[in-house]
C-alpha positions in Angstrom: 4.3 5.3 -28.0 1.9 3.3 -26.0 3.3 4.2 -22.3 4.7 2.2 -19.7 3.2 -1.5 -19.4 1.1 -2.0 -16.3 3.3 -4.8 -14.9 6.4 -2.3 -14.9 4.4 0.6 -12.9 3.4 -2.1 -10.4 7.2 -3.2 -10.3 8.5 0.1 -9.7 5.7 0.9 -6.9 6.7 -2.0 -5.4 10.4 -1.5 -5.5 9.9 2.0 -4.0 7.9 0.4 -1.1 10.3 -2.7 -0.7 13.1 0.2 -0.4 11.3 2.2 2.2 9.8 -1.0 4.3 12.0 -4.0 3.1 10.0 -6.7 5.6 7.5 -6.4 2.7 9.5 -8.3 0.3 8.2 -11.4 2.3 5.0 -11.8 0.5 3.3 -12.9 3.7 4.2 -9.8 5.4 3.2 -7.8 3.0 -0.4 -9.1 2.6 -1.0 -9.2 6.2 -0.1 -5.2 6.2 -1.8 -4.8 2.9 -5.2 -6.1 4.8 -4.4 -3.7 7.8 -3.9 -0.7 5.2 -7.5 -1.9 3.5 -9.3 -1.9 6.6 -7.8 1.3 7.8 -9.0 3.0 4.3 -12.3 1.4 4.6 -12.8 2.8 8.1 -12.1 6.3 7.2 -14.7 6.3 4.4 -12.4 5.3 1.1 -14.2 2.8 -1.2 -12.4 -0.1 -2.0 -12.4 0.9 -5.7 -10.4 4.3 -4.1 -8.1 1.8 -2.4 -7.4 -0.4 -5.4 -6.4 2.6 -7.5 -3.7 3.8 -5.4 -0.4 3.7 -7.1 1.7 6.2 -5.4 4.3 4.6 -3.2 4.0 8.1 -0.6 0.3 7.3 -0.4 0.6 4.0 0.2 3.1 4.4 3.2 0.9 7.4 4.2 -1.8 4.8 4.5 0.4 2.4 6.2 1.6 5.0 9.2 -2.0 5.8 9.6 -3.3 2.4 10.0 -0.1 1.3 12.4 -0.7 4.5 14.3 -4.3 3.7 14.9 -3.7 0.4 15.6 -0.8 1.4 18.3 -4.0 3.4 19.7 -6.1 0.2 20.4 
């Protein structure tokens, strides 16, 4: 009737992300990588609001892949 709770959606998203990148189970590692993803997104013209709205694990992993590739170029 009311749909999924926000916390359940976040749990499912994080579960999918940790399955793909097990090191993200460590909060410090995830937060450091999250910062890189946010910086990359901002550098490509996304707004912080747009970045915070992303809930699709595939989109988040794509953003991580792009951020990591850009970091390797530097």
